[in-house]
MOPAC internal coordinates of N, CA, C and O (Angstrom, degrees):
PM7 1SCF
backbone

  N    0.0000 0     0.00 0     0.00 0    0    0    0
  C    1.4640 1     0.00 0     0.00 0    1    0    0
  C    1.5416 1   108.41 1     0.00 0    2    1    0
  O    1.2310 1   120.51 1   -45.37 1    3    2    1
  N    1.2863 1   116.62 1   134.63 1    3    2    1
  C    1.4588 1   120.20 1  -178.77 1    5    3    2
  C    1.5227 1   110.44 1   -77.90 1    6    5    3
  O    1.2310 1   119.63 1   -26.86 1    7    6    5
  N    1.3195 1   118.32 1   153.14 1    7    6    5
  C    1.4593 1   120.85 1   177.75 1    9    7    6
  C    1.5417 1   109.65 1   -64.32 1   10    9    7
  O    1.2310 1   121.99 1   -25.71 1   11   10    9
  N    1.3180 1   113.80 1   154.29 1   11   10    9
  C    1.4600 1   119.38 1   178.02 1   13   11   10
  C    1.5092 1   110.18 1   -63.24 1   14   13   11
  O    1.2310 1   119.34 1   -38.19 1   15   14   13
  N    1.3458 1   118.87 1   141.81 1   15   14   13
  C    1.4578 1   121.39 1   176.68 1   17   15   14
  C    1.5337 1   110.73 1   -64.07 1   18   17   15
  O    1.2310 1   119.74 1   -33.65 1   19   18   17
  N    1.2967 1   118.09 1   146.35 1   19   18   17
  C    1.4482 1   122.71 1   175.02 1   21   19   18
  C    1.5155 1   109.85 1   -81.09 1   22   21   19
  O    1.2310 1   121.53 1   -43.52 1   23   22   21
  N    1.3216 1   114.69 1   136.48 1   23   22   21
  C    1.4725 1   120.50 1  -177.56 1   25   23   22
  C    1.5188 1   109.82 1  -134.42 1   26   25   23
  O    1.2310 1   121.82 1   -18.81 1   27   26   25
  N    1.2971 1   114.13 1   161.19 1   27   26   25
  C    1.5034 1   120.77 1  -179.14 1   29   27   26
  C    1.5351 1   108.33 1  -141.84 1   30   29   27
  O    1.2310 1   120.96 1   -46.12 1   31   30   29
  N    1.3063 1   115.77 1   133.88 1   31   30   29
  C    1.4475 1   121.30 1   171.51 1   33   31   30
  C    1.5314 1   109.45 1   -76.95 1   34   33   31
  O    1.2310 1   119.69 1   -46.74 1   35   34   33
  N    1.2992 1   118.20 1   133.26 1   35   34   33
  C    1.4678 1   122.93 1   177.56 1   37   35   34
  C    1.5436 1   106.23 1  -129.79 1   38   37   35
  O    1.2310 1   120.28 1   -87.35 1   39   38   37
  N    1.3037 1   117.07 1    92.65 1   39   38   37
  C    1.4371 1   122.96 1  -176.61 1   41   39   38
  C    1.5506 1   109.48 1  -171.42 1   42   41   39
  O    1.2310 1   121.25 1    -5.33 1   43   42   41
  N    1.3174 1   115.21 1   174.67 1   43   42   41
  C    1.4601 1   117.73 1   173.47 1   45   43   42
  C    1.5112 1   108.88 1   -71.60 1   46   45   43
  O    1.2310 1   119.38 1   -47.58 1   47   46   45
  N    1.3188 1   118.78 1   132.42 1   47   46   45
  C    1.4649 1   120.87 1  -174.29 1   49   47   46
  C    1.5350 1   114.26 1   -58.45 1   50   49   47
  O    1.2310 1   120.64 1   149.86 1   51   50   49
  N    1.3352 1   116.38 1   -30.14 1   51   50   49
  C    1.4889 1   117.54 1  -178.47 1   53   51   50
  C    1.5191 1   113.12 1   -67.15 1   54   53   51
  O    1.2310 1   119.41 1   165.79 1   55   54   53
  N    1.3408 1   118.72 1   -14.21 1   55   54   53
  C    1.4537 1   120.88 1  -179.72 1   57   55   54
  C    1.5351 1   111.34 1   -89.32 1   58   57   55
  O    1.2310 1   120.18 1   161.11 1   59   58   57
  N    1.2930 1   117.25 1   -18.89 1   59   58   57
  C    1.4559 1   120.39 1  -176.60 1   61   59   58
  C    1.5427 1   114.08 1   -55.12 1   62   61   59
  O    1.2310 1   119.02 1   129.01 1   63   62   61
  N    1.3510 1   119.47 1   -50.99 1   63   62   61
  C    1.4484 1   117.84 1  -178.63 1   65   63   62
  C    1.5334 1   115.02 1   -65.88 1   66   65   63
  O    1.2310 1   120.82 1   152.60 1   67   66   65
  N    1.3310 1   116.03 1   -27.40 1   67   66   65
  C    1.4636 1   119.55 1  -179.56 1   69   67   66
  C    1.5622 1   107.54 1   -74.54 1   70   69   67
  O    1.2310 1   119.54 1   137.49 1   71   70   69
  N    1.2846 1   118.49 1   -42.51 1   71   70   69
  C    1.4578 1   122.89 1  -175.64 1   73   71   70
  C    1.5409 1   111.39 1   -80.58 1   74   73   71
  O    1.2310 1   120.67 1   147.22 1   75   74   73
  N    1.3340 1   116.33 1   -32.78 1   75   74   73
  C    1.4432 1   121.84 1  -175.55 1   77   75   74
  C    1.5312 1   110.77 1  -129.55 1   78   77   75
  O    1.2310 1   119.10 1  -108.73 1   79   78   77
  N    1.3318 1   119.33 1    71.27 1   79   78   77
  C    1.4581 1   121.35 1   175.71 1   81   79   78
  C    1.5658 1   108.22 1   -59.27 1   82   81   79
  O    1.2310 1   120.98 1   -16.98 1   83   82   81
  N    1.3043 1   115.72 1   163.02 1   83   82   81
  C    1.4731 1   121.26 1  -171.57 1   85   83   82
  C    1.5438 1   113.57 1   -48.36 1   86   85   83
  O    1.2310 1   117.82 1   132.11 1   87   86   85
  N    1.3349 1   121.75 1   -47.89 1   87   86   85
  C    1.4697 1   118.57 1  -178.71 1   89   87   86
  C    1.5459 1   112.01 1   -62.28 1   90   89   87
  O    1.2310 1   119.48 1   143.71 1   91   90   89
  N    1.2894 1   118.60 1   -36.29 1   91   90   89
  C    1.4617 1   120.97 1  -178.65 1   93   91   90
  C    1.5353 1   108.38 1   -75.64 1   94   93   91
  O    1.2310 1   119.97 1   138.89 1   95   94   93
  N    1.3297 1   117.66 1   -41.11 1   95   94   93
  C    1.4461 1   121.08 1   177.81 1   97   95   94
  C    1.5462 1   110.88 1   -60.97 1   98   97   95
  O    1.2310 1   121.23 1   139.76 1   99   98   97
  N    1.2838 1   115.25 1   -40.24 1   99   98   97
  C    1.4942 1   121.13 1   178.79 1  101   99   98
  C    1.5319 1   109.15 1   -62.38 1  102  101   99
  O    1.2310 1   121.00 1   135.49 1  103  102  101
  N    1.3210 1   115.69 1   -44.51 1  103  102  101
  C    1.4544 1   119.24 1  -178.64 1  105  103  102
  C    1.5235 1   110.71 1   -67.40 1  106  105  103
  O    1.2310 1   119.99 1   139.05 1  107  106  105
  N    1.3577 1   117.62 1   -40.95 1  107  106  105
  C    1.4527 1   122.11 1   177.42 1  109  107  106
  C    1.5363 1   110.34 1   -61.43 1  110  109  107
  O    1.2310 1   120.68 1   138.66 1  111  110  109
  N    1.3591 1   116.31 1   -41.34 1  111  110  109
  C    1.4487 1   119.23 1  -178.93 1  113  111  110
  C    1.5114 1   113.07 1   -67.28 1  114  113  111
  O    1.2310 1   120.22 1   161.65 1  115  114  113
  N    1.3000 1   117.18 1   -18.35 1  115  114  113
  C    1.4632 1   120.94 1   174.17 1  117  115  114
  C    1.5348 1   112.35 1   -77.92 1  118  117  115
  O    1.2310 1   121.30 1   160.29 1  119  118  117
  N    1.3253 1   115.11 1   -19.71 1  119  118  117
  C    1.4696 1   120.06 1  -177.51 1  121  119  118
  C    1.5314 1   112.79 1   -97.20 1  122  121  119
  O    1.2310 1   120.92 1   143.60 1  123  122  121
  N    1.3344 1   115.84 1   -36.40 1  123  122  121
  C    1.4780 1   121.45 1  -178.47 1  125  123  122
  C    1.5176 1   109.07 1  -132.79 1  126  125  123
  O    1.2310 1   121.82 1   -22.31 1  127  126  125
  N    1.3058 1   114.13 1   157.69 1  127  126  125
  C    1.4913 1   121.48 1   176.73 1  129  127  126
  C    1.5413 1   105.38 1   -88.28 1  130  129  127
  O    1.2310 1   120.66 1   -78.68 1  131  130  129
  N    1.3211 1   116.34 1   101.32 1  131  130  129
  C    1.4605 1   120.22 1  -177.00 1  133  131  130
  C    1.5613 1   110.09 1  -137.22 1  134  133  131
  O    1.2310 1   120.83 1   -39.76 1  135  134  133
  N    1.2992 1   116.01 1   140.24 1  135  134  133
  C    1.4895 1   121.98 1  -179.99 1  137  135  134
  C    1.5160 1   108.63 1  -102.64 1  138  137  135
  O    1.2310 1   119.31 1   -70.60 1  139  138  137
  N    1.3432 1   118.92 1   109.40 1  139  138  137
  C    1.4483 1   121.10 1  -178.01 1  141  139  138
  C    1.5318 1   111.88 1   -68.49 1  142  141  139
  O    1.2310 1   120.40 1   167.18 1  143  142  141
  N    1.3273 1   116.83 1   -12.82 1  143  142  141
  C    1.4759 1   118.99 1   176.41 1  145  143  142
  C    1.5433 1   113.76 1   -87.97 1  146  145  143
  O    1.2310 1   121.13 1   174.70 1  147  146  145
  N    1.2950 1   115.44 1    -5.30 1  147  146  145
  C    1.4606 1   121.93 1  -178.80 1  149  147  146
  C    1.5357 1   108.34 1  -114.30 1  150  149  147
  O    1.2310 1   121.87 1   -95.03 1  151  150  149
  N    1.3188 1   114.02 1    84.97 1  151  150  149
  C    1.4671 1   120.18 1  -176.52 1  153  151  150
  C    1.5226 1   106.49 1  -110.78 1  154  153  151
  O    1.2310 1   120.47 1   -56.95 1  155  154  153
  N    1.3256 1   116.71 1   123.05 1  155  154  153
  C    1.4628 1   121.22 1  -173.03 1  157  155  154
  C    1.5567 1   114.86 1   -92.81 1  158  157  155
  O    1.2310 1   121.80 1   -60.67 1  159  158  157
  N    1.3100 1   114.16 1   119.33 1  159  158  157
  C    1.4674 1   117.93 1   167.42 1  161  159  158
  C    1.5375 1   108.19 1  -106.72 1  162  161  159
  O    1.2310 1   121.48 1   176.69 1  163  162  161
  N    1.3217 1   114.77 1    -3.31 1  163  162  161
  C    1.4396 1   123.36 1   177.28 1  165  163  162
  C    1.5297 1   107.89 1  -154.80 1  166  165  163
  O    1.2310 1   119.96 1   -32.78 1  167  166  165
  N    1.2899 1   117.68 1   147.22 1  167  166  165
  C    1.4444 1   119.28 1   178.67 1  169  167  166
  C    1.5307 1   112.42 1  -105.33 1  170  169  167
  O    1.2310 1   120.43 1  -166.70 1  171  170  169
  N    1.3337 1   116.78 1    13.30 1  171  170  169
  C    1.4587 1   119.95 1  -176.58 1  173  171  170
  C    1.5198 1   113.09 1   -89.32 1  174  173  171
  O    1.2310 1   119.39 1   155.46 1  175  174  173
  N    1.3220 1   118.77 1   -24.54 1  175  174  173
  C    1.4643 1   121.82 1   177.34 1  177  175  174
  C    1.5160 1   109.88 1   -65.85 1  178  177  175
  O    1.2310 1   119.98 1   -37.42 1  179  178  177
  N    1.3265 1   117.65 1   142.58 1  179  178  177
  C    1.4627 1   121.75 1  -173.97 1  181  179  178
  C    1.5183 1   114.98 1   -51.26 1  182  181  179
  O    1.2310 1   120.17 1   131.25 1  183  182  181
  N    1.3227 1   117.28 1   -48.75 1  183  182  181
  C    1.4839 1   121.10 1  -176.36 1  185  183  182
  C    1.5247 1   110.23 1   -64.92 1  186  185  183
  O    1.2310 1   119.96 1   138.59 1  187  186  185
  N    1.2881 1   117.68 1   -41.41 1  187  186  185
  C    1.4473 1   121.20 1  -179.99 1  189  187  186
  C    1.5034 1   112.62 1   -71.92 1  190  189  187
  O    1.2310 1   121.03 1   141.95 1  191  190  189
  N    1.3227 1   115.63 1   -38.05 1  191  190  189
  C    1.4656 1   120.78 1   177.69 1  193  191  190
  C    1.5554 1   109.51 1   -64.79 1  194  193  191
  O    1.2310 1   120.17 1   140.72 1  195  194  193
  N    1.3166 1   117.28 1   -39.28 1  195  194  193
  C    1.4694 1   120.74 1   177.59 1  197  195  194
  C    1.5133 1   111.25 1   -67.26 1  198  197  195
  O    1.2310 1   120.44 1   138.32 1  199  198  197
  N    1.3401 1   116.77 1   -41.68 1  199  198  197
  C    1.4649 1   119.72 1   179.09 1  201  199  198
  C    1.5397 1   109.19 1   -66.58 1  202  201  199
  O    1.2310 1   119.37 1   140.60 1  203  202  201
  N    1.3444 1   118.80 1   -39.40 1  203  202  201
  C    1.4114 1   121.60 1   178.91 1  205  203  202
  C    1.5247 1   111.84 1   -61.26 1  206  205  203
  O    1.2310 1   120.27 1   141.22 1  207  206  205
  N    1.3059 1   117.09 1   -38.78 1  207  206  205
  C    1.4774 1   121.75 1  -179.60 1  209  207  206
  C    1.5035 1   111.14 1   -64.59 1  210  209  207
  O    1.2310 1   119.00 1   153.99 1  211  210  209
  N    1.3282 1   119.52 1   -26.01 1  211  210  209
  C    1.4778 1   122.16 1  -179.34 1  213  211  210
  C    1.5163 1   111.05 1  -101.90 1  214  213  211
  O    1.2310 1   117.79 1   168.20 1  215  214  213
  N    1.3143 1   121.80 1   -11.80 1  215  214  213
  C    1.4323 1   123.97 1  -172.46 1  217  215  214
  C    1.5429 1   112.44 1   -67.49 1  218  217  215
  O    1.2310 1   121.19 1   -46.46 1  219  218  217
  N    1.2974 1   115.33 1   133.54 1  219  218  217
  C    1.4656 1   121.38 1   171.29 1  221  219  218
  C    1.4983 1   110.19 1   -99.32 1  222  221  219
  O    1.2310 1   121.02 1   158.11 1  223  222  221
  N    1.3423 1   115.66 1   -21.89 1  223  222  221
  C    1.4959 1   121.80 1  -179.71 1  225  223  222
  C    1.5050 1   109.75 1  -133.46 1  226  225  223
  O    1.2310 1   120.28 1   -47.09 1  227  226  225
  N    1.3224 1   117.07 1   132.91 1  227  226  225
  C    1.4654 1   122.16 1   170.25 1  229  227  226
  C    1.5047 1   106.58 1  -107.97 1  230  229  227
  O    1.2310 1   120.57 1   -51.41 1  231  230  229
  N    1.3340 1   116.52 1   128.59 1  231  230  229
  C    1.4556 1   121.11 1   174.86 1  233  231  230
  C    1.5464 1   104.96 1  -104.31 1  234  233  231
  O    1.2310 1   120.37 1   -68.91 1  235  234  233
  N    1.2996 1   116.90 1   111.09 1  235  234  233
  C    1.4512 1   121.18 1  -172.34 1  237  235  234
  C    1.5130 1   110.52 1  -111.17 1  238  237  235
  O    1.2310 1   121.12 1   -19.29 1  239  238  237
  N    1.3177 1   115.47 1   160.71 1  239  238  237
  C    1.4604 1   123.20 1   172.06 1  241  239  238
  C    1.5279 1   106.90 1  -163.54 1  242  241  239
  O    1.2310 1   121.38 1    20.40 1  243  242  241
  N    1.3621 1   114.96 1  -159.60 1  243  242  241
  C    1.4555 1   120.15 1  -178.82 1  245  243  242
  C    1.5202 1   109.73 1   -54.69 1  246  245  243
  O    1.2310 1   121.04 1   -42.94 1  247  246  245
  N    1.3189 1   115.62 1   137.06 1  247  246  245
  C    1.4764 1   120.04 1   177.56 1  249  247  246
  C    1.5166 1   112.70 1    86.43 1  250  249  247
  O    1.2310 1   119.73 1  -172.01 1  251  250  249
  N    1.3173 1   118.12 1     7.99 1  251  250  249
  C    1.4563 1   119.93 1   176.33 1  253  251  250
  C    1.5188 1   109.26 1   -67.09 1  254  253  251
  O    1.2310 1   120.03 1   -46.04 1  255  254  253
  N    1.3047 1   117.54 1   133.96 1  255  254  253
  C    1.4803 1   120.01 1   174.71 1  257  255  254
  C    1.5128 1   109.42 1   -62.42 1  258  257  255
  O    1.2310 1   119.71 1   -23.88 1  259  258  257
  N    1.3027 1   118.16 1   156.12 1  259  258  257
  C    1.4781 1   120.60 1   178.47 1  261  259  258
  C    1.5230 1   110.35 1   -59.11 1  262  261  259
  O    1.2310 1   120.97 1   -42.89 1  263  262  261
  N    1.3032 1   115.76 1   137.11 1  263  262  261
  C    1.4584 1   120.74 1   177.32 1  265  263  262
  C    1.5405 1   107.57 1   -96.29 1  266  265  263
  O    1.2310 1   121.71 1  -107.73 1  267  266  265
  N    1.3006 1   114.33 1    72.27 1  267  266  265
  C    1.4594 1   120.89 1  -177.61 1  269  267  266
  C    1.5150 1   111.18 1   -86.47 1  270  269  267
  O    1.2310 1   120.66 1     2.85 1  271  270  269
  N    1.3358 1   116.34 1  -177.15 1  271  270  269
  C    1.4297 1   122.05 1  -176.44 1  273  271  270
  C    1.5395 1   111.99 1   -58.75 1  274  273  271
  O    1.2310 1   120.22 1   138.50 1  275  274  273
  N    1.3602 1   117.19 1   -41.50 1  275  274  273
  C    1.4525 1   122.53 1   178.93 1  277  275  274
  C    1.5198 1   109.96 1   -57.89 1  278  277  275
  O    1.2310 1   120.00 1   133.25 1  279  278  277
  N    1.3485 1   117.60 1   -46.75 1  279  278  277
  C    1.4755 1   121.43 1  -178.55 1  281  279  278
  C    1.5041 1   109.57 1   -65.71 1  282  281  279
  O    1.2310 1   120.03 1   135.53 1  283  282  281
  N    1.3285 1   117.55 1   -44.47 1  283  282  281
  C    1.4904 1   118.40 1  -178.73 1  285  283  282
  C    1.5295 1   112.28 1   -64.96 1  286  285  283
  O    1.2310 1   120.67 1   145.11 1  287  286  285
  N    1.3185 1   116.33 1   -34.89 1  287  286  285
  C    1.4930 1   118.16 1   176.32 1  289  287  286
  C    1.5266 1   110.79 1   -67.68 1  290  289  287
  O    1.2310 1   119.83 1   151.35 1  291  290  289
  N    1.3153 1   117.94 1   -28.65 1  291  290  289
  C    1.4693 1   122.48 1  -179.02 1  293  291  290
  C    1.5234 1   110.91 1   -81.52 1  294  293  291
  O    1.2310 1   120.51 1   177.27 1  295  294  293
  N    1.3311 1   116.63 1    -2.73 1  295  294  293
  C    1.4832 1   120.83 1  -176.38 1  297  295  294
  C    1.5496 1   109.43 1  -124.12 1  298  297  295
  O    1.2310 1   120.02 1  -112.80 1  299  298  297
  N    1.3278 1   117.56 1    67.20 1  299  298  297
  C    1.4495 1   120.73 1  -175.64 1  301  299  298
  C    1.5338 1   115.11 1   -64.74 1  302  301  299
  O    1.2310 1   120.43 1   158.82 1  303  302  301
  N    1.3131 1   116.78 1   -21.18 1  303  302  301
  C    1.4789 1   120.52 1  -178.62 1  305  303  302
  C    1.5466 1   112.67 1   -91.46 1  306  305  303
  O    1.2310 1   120.63 1   171.17 1  307  306  305
  N    1.3352 1   116.41 1    -8.83 1  307  306  305
  C    1.4590 1   121.37 1  -173.95 1  309  307  306
  C    1.5249 1   112.40 1   -60.65 1  310  309  307
  O    1.2310 1   122.08 1   -53.23 1  311  310  309
  N    1.3508 1   113.62 1   126.77 1  311  310  309
  C    1.4604 1   121.10 1  -179.03 1  313  311  310
  C    1.5206 1   111.73 1  -122.39 1  314  313  311
  O    1.2310 1   119.58 1   155.23 1  315  314  313
  N    1.3211 1   118.40 1   -24.77 1  315  314  313
  C    1.4558 1   121.63 1  -176.24 1  317  315  314
  C    1.5232 1   110.69 1  -143.04 1  318  317  315
  O    1.2310 1   120.86 1   -36.44 1  319  318  317
  N    1.3175 1   115.97 1   143.56 1  319  318  317
  C    1.4688 1   123.01 1   169.33 1  321  319  318
  C    1.5268 1   105.28 1  -122.74 1  322  321  319
  O    1.2310 1   120.49 1   -59.90 1  323  322  321
  N    1.3050 1   116.66 1   120.10 1  323  322  321
  C    1.4849 1   123.28 1  -177.68 1  325  323  322
  C    1.5163 1   105.84 1  -115.58 1  326  325  323
  O    1.2310 1   121.02 1   -56.82 1  327  326  325
  N    1.3339 1   115.66 1   123.18 1  327  326  325
  C    1.4590 1   120.22 1  -178.91 1  329  327  326
  C    1.5374 1   109.35 1  -103.04 1  330  329  327
  O    1.2310 1   121.56 1   -56.87 1  331  330  329
  N    1.3373 1   114.63 1   123.13 1  331  330  329
  C    1.4596 1   122.00 1  -178.53 1  333  331  330
  C    1.5298 1   110.55 1   -97.17 1  334  333  331
  O    1.2310 1   119.88 1   -45.31 1  335  334  333
  N    1.3225 1   117.84 1   134.69 1  335  334  333
  C    1.4257 1   121.35 1  -179.24 1  337  335  334
  C    1.5417 1   107.51 1  -141.55 1  338  337  335
  O    1.2310 1   120.84 1   -28.03 1  339  338  337
  N    1.2987 1   116.00 1   151.97 1  339  338  337
  C    1.4569 1   121.65 1   176.05 1  341  339  338
  C    1.5181 1   108.36 1  -143.35 1  342  341  339
  O    1.2310 1   121.62 1   -30.35 1  343  342  341
  N    1.3198 1   114.50 1   149.65 1  343  342  341
  C    1.4614 1   119.32 1   174.52 1  345  343  342
  C    1.5173 1   107.34 1  -130.58 1  346  345  343
  O    1.2310 1   121.64 1   -19.93 1  347  346  345
  N    1.3041 1   114.46 1   160.07 1  347  346  345
  C    1.4551 1   119.61 1   175.65 1  349  347  346
  C    1.5072 1   109.23 1  -107.43 1  350  349  347
  O    1.2310 1   120.93 1   -32.13 1  351  350  349
  N    1.2899 1   115.82 1   147.87 1  351  350  349
  C    1.4699 1   120.43 1  -178.13 1  353  351  350
  C    1.5078 1   109.35 1   -94.04 1  354  353  351
  O    1.2310 1   120.10 1   180.00 1  355  354  353

């Protein structure tokens, strides 16, 4: 079995619990290697830049920094960008 792909949240941290409540976050963590305490609103900080360099998946939502050419060049392993959204009824 291959190791789980590395992933990174790229969104405003306040949206994470609404989009990924504990049961869903737990399920996601079983599929990908993701740190819910490392949520990127910028990719310039050392820890987030290092995570971006290894990320195969970006999970984005509101507050995601622009995914411009500089960011994409800094993410050589990136294979997927998944955008999470929620609405209220």
